C-alpha positions as CSV (number, residue, x, y, z in Angstrom):
1,M,-35.4,-6.6,12.6
2,S,-36.1,-8.7,15.7
3,F,-32.5,-9.8,16.6
4,N,-31.1,-7.8,19.5
5,P,-27.6,-9.0,20.7
6,L,-28.2,-7.2,24.0
7,Q,-31.0,-9.7,24.8
8,E,-29.3,-12.9,23.4
9,K,-27.4,-15.4,25.4
10,G,-23.9,-16.0,24.2
11,I,-21.3,-18.7,24.8
12,P,-19.7,-18.5,28.3
13,L,-16.2,-17.1,28.1
14,E,-14.6,-20.1,29.7
15,K,-16.0,-22.3,26.9
16,Q,-14.7,-20.1,24.1
17,V,-11.0,-21.2,24.1
18,R,-10.2,-23.4,21.1
19,N,-7.2,-25.7,20.5
20,W,-4.7,-25.4,17.6
21,S,-6.5,-27.9,15.3
22,E,-9.7,-25.9,15.6
23,L,-7.9,-22.7,14.6
24,N,-5.8,-24.2,11.9
25,V,-8.8,-24.4,9.6
26,P,-8.7,-25.7,6.0
27,P,-8.5,-22.7,3.6
28,Y,-11.1,-22.0,0.9
29,D,-10.3,-22.9,-2.7
30,K,-9.2,-19.8,-4.4
31,N,-10.6,-21.0,-7.7
32,Q,-14.0,-21.9,-6.4
33,V,-14.6,-19.4,-3.6
34,D,-17.5,-16.9,-4.0
35,P,-16.0,-13.4,-4.4
36,Y,-18.1,-12.1,-1.6
37,T,-17.2,-14.9,0.7
38,Q,-13.6,-13.9,0.2
39,C,-14.7,-10.3,0.9
40,R,-16.4,-11.3,4.2
41,V,-13.2,-13.1,5.3
42,I,-11.0,-10.1,4.6
43,T,-13.5,-7.8,6.3
44,M,-13.8,-9.8,9.5
45,N,-10.0,-10.3,9.6
46,G,-9.7,-6.5,9.7
47,I,-12.5,-6.2,12.3
48,E,-10.8,-8.6,14.6
49,V,-7.4,-7.0,14.1
50,E,-8.9,-3.6,15.1
51,G,-10.6,-5.2,18.1
52,A,-7.2,-6.6,19.3
53,L,-5.3,-3.4,18.7
54,F,-8.0,-1.3,20.4
55,S,-8.0,-3.7,23.4
56,H,-4.2,-3.3,23.7
57,Q,-4.5,0.5,23.6
58,F,-7.2,0.4,26.3
59,A,-5.0,-1.8,28.5
60,R,-2.2,0.7,28.1
61,H,-4.4,3.5,29.3
62,T,-5.7,2.1,32.6
63,T,-4.1,1.3,35.9
64,D,-6.9,-1.1,37.0
65,L,-5.3,-4.5,37.1
66,E,-8.7,-6.3,37.2
67,L,-9.8,-4.4,34.1
68,K,-6.5,-5.3,32.4
69,R,-7.2,-9.0,33.2
70,Q,-10.7,-8.9,31.7
71,L,-9.4,-7.2,28.5
72,A,-6.6,-9.7,28.3
73,M,-9.0,-12.7,28.5
74,V,-11.4,-11.4,25.9
75,R,-8.5,-10.3,23.7
76,R,-7.0,-13.8,23.7
77,I,-10.3,-15.1,22.4
78,E,-10.6,-12.4,19.8
79,Q,-7.0,-13.2,18.7
80,Q,-8.1,-16.8,18.2
81,Q,-11.1,-15.6,16.2
82,Q,-8.7,-13.6,14.0
83,K,-6.5,-16.6,13.4
84,A,-9.4,-18.8,12.4
85,I,-10.6,-16.2,9.9
86,N,-7.2,-15.2,8.5
87,W,-6.2,-18.9,8.1
88,L,-9.1,-19.3,5.7
89,T,-7.1,-17.5,3.0
90,P,-5.1,-20.1,1.0
91,G,-1.3,-19.9,0.9
92,E,-1.3,-20.5,-2.9
93,A,-3.1,-17.2,-3.5
94,S,-0.4,-14.8,-4.5
95,P,-0.1,-11.5,-2.5
96,L,-1.4,-9.7,-5.7
97,E,-4.5,-12.0,-5.9
98,V,-5.3,-11.3,-2.3
99,T,-4.7,-7.6,-2.9
100,I,-7.5,-7.7,-5.6
101,G,-9.8,-9.1,-2.9
102,Y,-8.8,-6.3,-0.5
103,E,-9.7,-3.6,-3.0
104,Q,-13.0,-5.3,-3.9
105,V,-13.8,-5.1,-0.2
106,A,-12.9,-1.4,-0.2
107,V,-15.2,-0.7,-3.2
108,D,-18.3,-2.8,-2.4
109,L,-18.3,-2.4,1.4
110,T,-17.8,1.4,1.2
111,A,-20.4,1.6,-1.5
112,W,-23.0,-0.3,0.7
113,V,-22.2,1.9,3.7
114,A,-22.5,5.1,1.7
115,Q,-25.9,4.2,0.4
116,N,-27.1,3.3,3.9
117,E,-25.5,6.2,5.8
118,P,-28.1,8.7,7.2
119,D,-25.6,11.5,7.8
120,A,-25.1,13.6,4.6
121,Y,-21.5,14.7,5.5
122,A,-20.4,11.1,6.4
123,R,-22.0,9.8,3.2
124,Q,-19.9,12.3,1.3
125,C,-16.8,11.1,3.1
126,Y,-17.5,7.5,2.0
127,E,-18.2,8.4,-1.6
128,F,-15.0,10.4,-1.7
129,G,-12.8,7.5,-0.5
130,L,-14.8,5.0,-2.7
131,L,-13.6,6.6,-5.9
132,E,-10.0,6.3,-4.8
133,D,-10.2,2.6,-3.9
134,F,-12.0,2.0,-7.2
135,D,-8.9,3.3,-8.9
136,H,-6.6,1.2,-6.7
137,L,-8.5,-1.9,-7.9
138,Y,-7.9,-0.8,-11.5
139,R,-4.2,-0.2,-10.9
140,Y,-3.6,-3.6,-9.2
141,A,-5.6,-5.3,-11.9
142,N,-3.3,-3.9,-14.5
143,L,-0.3,-5.0,-12.5
144,M,-1.6,-8.5,-12.2
145,D,-2.3,-8.7,-15.9
146,L,1.3,-7.5,-16.6
147,L,3.2,-9.6,-14.2
148,E,1.1,-12.8,-13.8
149,G,-0.9,-12.8,-17.0
150,K,-4.1,-13.1,-15.0
151,K,-7.3,-11.1,-15.2
152,A,-8.7,-9.5,-12.0
153,E,-12.2,-10.3,-13.3
154,K,-11.5,-14.0,-12.5
155,I,-11.4,-13.0,-8.8
156,V,-14.1,-10.3,-8.6
157,K,-16.3,-12.0,-11.3
158,D,-18.8,-9.7,-12.8
159,L,-19.8,-8.2,-9.5
160,T,-17.3,-5.2,-9.4
161,E,-16.2,-3.3,-12.4
162,V,-12.5,-2.8,-13.1
163,M,-11.9,0.6,-14.6
164,P,-10.3,3.9,-13.7
165,G,-11.7,5.9,-10.7
166,R,-10.2,9.2,-9.4
167,A,-6.6,8.9,-10.7
168,T,-4.3,7.8,-8.0
169,I,-1.8,10.6,-8.9
170,L,-4.5,13.1,-7.9
171,E,-5.1,11.4,-4.5
172,H,-2.0,12.7,-2.7
173,R,-3.1,15.5,-0.4
174,H,-1.5,17.4,2.4
175,P,-2.2,15.7,5.7
176,H,-4.3,18.6,7.0
177,D,-6.7,18.0,4.1
178,D,-7.4,14.4,5.2
179,V,-8.9,15.2,8.6
180,R,-12.7,15.2,8.6
181,K,-15.4,16.5,10.9
182,P,-16.3,14.0,13.6
183,L,-19.7,12.4,14.4
184,Q,-21.1,12.9,17.9
185,L,-22.3,10.2,20.2
186,G,-25.8,10.9,21.3
187,V,-26.3,13.3,18.4
188,S,-25.5,11.3,15.3
189,H,-27.5,8.2,14.5
190,P,-26.0,5.1,16.2
191,I,-25.6,3.4,12.8
192,S,-23.3,6.2,11.7
193,H,-20.8,5.3,14.5
194,L,-20.9,1.6,13.5
195,H,-20.3,2.5,9.8
196,A,-17.3,4.7,10.7
197,L,-15.8,2.0,12.9
198,T,-16.3,-0.7,10.2
199,I,-14.7,1.3,7.4
200,T,-11.9,2.5,9.6
201,A,-11.1,-1.1,10.5
202,A,-11.2,-2.3,6.9
203,E,-9.0,0.5,5.6
204,Q,-6.6,0.1,8.6
205,Q,-6.2,-3.6,7.7
206,T,-5.5,-2.7,4.1
207,M,-2.9,-0.2,5.2
208,N,-1.3,-2.8,7.5
209,F,-1.4,-5.5,4.7
210,Y,0.4,-3.2,2.3
211,M,2.9,-2.0,4.9
212,N,3.9,-5.7,5.4
213,I,3.7,-7.2,1.9
214,G,4.5,-4.2,-0.3
215,N,8.2,-5.0,-0.2
216,R,7.7,-8.7,-1.2
217,P,7.6,-8.3,-5.0
218,T,10.9,-8.4,-6.8
219,E,9.8,-6.2,-9.7
220,P,10.6,-2.5,-9.2
221,L,7.2,-1.6,-10.9
222,A,5.3,-3.7,-8.4
223,R,7.2,-2.4,-5.4
224,G,6.6,1.2,-6.6
225,L,2.9,0.7,-7.0
226,Y,2.5,-0.9,-3.5
227,L,4.5,1.9,-2.1
228,E,2.3,4.6,-3.6
229,I,-1.0,3.0,-2.7
230,A,0.2,2.1,0.8
231,Q,0.7,5.9,1.3
232,I,-2.9,6.6,0.1
233,E,-4.2,3.9,2.5
234,E,-2.5,5.9,5.3
235,Q,-4.5,8.9,4.1
236,H,-7.7,6.9,4.1
237,V,-7.2,5.7,7.7
238,T,-6.7,9.3,8.8
239,H,-9.8,10.3,6.7
240,Y,-12.1,7.7,8.3
241,E,-10.7,7.6,11.9
242,S,-11.2,11.3,12.2
243,M,-14.9,10.8,11.6
244,Q,-15.2,8.9,15.0
245,D,-16.1,10.8,18.2
246,A,-12.8,11.2,20.0
247,S,-14.6,12.5,23.1
248,A,-16.0,9.0,23.7
249,S,-14.7,7.3,26.8
250,W,-12.8,4.0,26.6
251,A,-15.8,2.2,28.0
252,E,-18.0,3.7,25.3
253,M,-15.6,2.8,22.6
254,L,-15.3,-0.8,23.9
255,L,-19.1,-1.0,23.8
256,L,-19.2,0.1,20.2
257,H,-16.5,-2.3,19.2
258,E,-18.2,-5.3,20.7
259,Y,-21.6,-4.3,19.4
260,N,-20.2,-3.8,15.9
261,E,-18.7,-7.2,15.9
262,C,-22.1,-8.7,16.8
263,Y,-23.6,-6.7,14.0
264,L,-21.2,-7.8,11.4
265,Y,-21.1,-11.5,12.3
266,Y,-24.9,-11.5,12.3
267,S,-25.0,-9.7,8.9
268,F,-22.5,-12.1,7.3
269,L,-24.2,-15.1,8.7
270,Q,-27.3,-14.0,6.7
271,G,-25.5,-13.6,3.4
272,E,-22.9,-16.4,3.6
273,V,-23.2,-19.1,0.9
274,D,-20.4,-21.4,2.1
275,P,-21.8,-23.7,4.8
276,R,-18.5,-24.3,6.5
277,I,-17.6,-20.6,6.8
278,R,-21.2,-19.8,7.8
279,N,-20.6,-22.0,10.8
280,I,-17.6,-19.9,11.7
281,W,-19.7,-16.7,11.6
282,E,-22.3,-18.4,13.8
283,L,-19.8,-19.6,16.3
284,H,-18.1,-16.2,16.5
285,L,-21.4,-14.4,16.9
286,G,-22.1,-16.6,20.0
287,M,-18.8,-15.6,21.4
288,E,-19.2,-11.9,20.6
289,I,-22.6,-11.8,22.3
290,E,-20.9,-12.7,25.5
291,H,-18.1,-10.2,24.9
292,L,-20.8,-7.5,24.4
293,R,-22.4,-8.6,27.7
294,L,-19.1,-8.1,29.5
295,A,-18.6,-4.8,27.9
296,C,-22.1,-3.7,29.0
297,D,-21.4,-4.7,32.6
298,L,-18.2,-2.7,32.5
299,F,-19.9,0.3,31.0
300,R,-22.6,0.3,33.7
301,S,-19.9,0.0,36.3
302,I,-17.7,2.8,35.0
303,E,-20.2,5.2,33.3
304,K,-23.2,4.6,35.6
305,K,-25.4,4.6,32.5
306,D,-27.5,2.2,30.5
307,P,-25.7,0.8,27.4
308,E,-28.9,1.5,25.4
309,S,-28.1,5.2,25.7
310,V,-25.2,4.6,23.3
311,L,-26.3,1.6,21.2
312,P,-29.2,0.8,18.9
313,R,-32.0,-1.1,20.5
314,E,-31.9,-3.7,17.8
315,L,-29.5,-4.5,14.9
316,P,-29.8,-2.1,11.9
317,E,-30.3,-3.4,8.4
318,V,-27.8,-6.2,7.8
319,V,-24.5,-5.3,6.0
320,Q,-24.6,-6.8,2.5
321,F,-21.9,-7.5,0.0
322,K,-23.6,-6.9,-3.4
323,S,-22.8,-5.5,-6.8
324,N,-22.8,-1.7,-6.9
325,K,-21.9,-1.0,-10.5
326,E,-24.6,1.6,-11.2
327,Y,-24.1,3.4,-8.0
328,V,-20.3,3.6,-8.4
329,R,-20.7,4.9,-12.0
330,K,-23.1,7.6,-10.7
331,V,-20.6,8.7,-8.0
332,L,-17.8,8.7,-10.6
333,E,-19.9,10.9,-12.9
334,T,-20.5,13.5,-10.3
335,Q,-17.5,13.5,-8.0
336,V,-14.4,12.2,-9.8
337,D,-13.0,15.8,-9.9
338,L,-13.2,16.4,-6.2
339,S,-10.3,17.0,-3.8
340,A,-10.3,18.2,-0.1
341,D,-9.8,21.6,1.4
342,L,-9.5,21.0,5.2
343,T,-12.8,19.3,6.1
344,E,-14.7,20.2,2.9
345,F,-14.8,18.6,-0.6
346,V,-14.3,20.9,-3.5
347,P,-13.5,20.5,-7.3
348,M,-9.8,20.5,-7.9
349,D,-10.0,23.4,-10.4
350,Q,-11.5,25.6,-7.6
351,L,-8.4,25.2,-5.4
352,P,-6.5,28.5,-5.6
353,E,-3.0,28.7,-7.1
354,G,-0.5,28.0,-4.3
355,H,-2.9,25.7,-2.4
356,R,-1.3,22.9,-0.4
357,F,-2.7,20.4,-3.0
358,H,-0.7,21.8,-5.8
């Protein structure tokens, strides 16, 4: 692929600020939107939320006032990006309808990442989590049918199957068994670090979404289901974030965040079918190229190294939302009975009597 965000010219930072009317975008039509357009919106909302939260944490861990100012300026723009994206979701879509979209993201984004992950252990981590989100989609689909008389298939179309995965009741593990072995910068393939960052951000956004809207239903059954699955999403964030290299410096992590945003905006620009939303991806890509340039300058200043020592020299294969029915069924057939024992994945019936899982 010839596109390299490190060699592209972005939009100057001072020209990136938008007014309220530009951010208060018209939402998409929930009855007409392509399911994967909705998935891209949900994903990029999560990516921008992660970017803002990471920037705040970086700012809280430096005494350099000039660095704090640079982080604050870029973060203000990324918060505007997040608002423009999040405001695409229509208010008339019920929380449960939006939830179905979140779980479709969890299934099809994780399935794509797993199939394109070069590290065998990381791929197993994604396949393990995939089967649990697959069951969450099934559980919420049943709830929507029961409470609203609507079929989840109207939202996901025929792209994602709605059927049981690893039963949610079997997903509750001891916290020690949700921590995974980390990737290593400079050792693991660069795309592996982008994958881990992407899925962590997506799962974190799902966790945050359920933390905030799970108490909105009035029906005890719905409140109970959101409560249970919100706890599993906490486990999933632990699962995926522990795959990241915690020895990376703040400057390295900033570099990965900004590069990953370029990667995803460029990817979604290629696959978007809605011209209006495609224009948003293109605009934000131009912004993120400049954010990446600033992060590269900061990296050189702090680390005294070339950013190419951490990043791919050109964008990897673009991330695609596509149907993964056959792949998911294959993973279901071979891995539905797995649980975790510390960092390893083992069949549940091989866990000894008295194990933490039981």
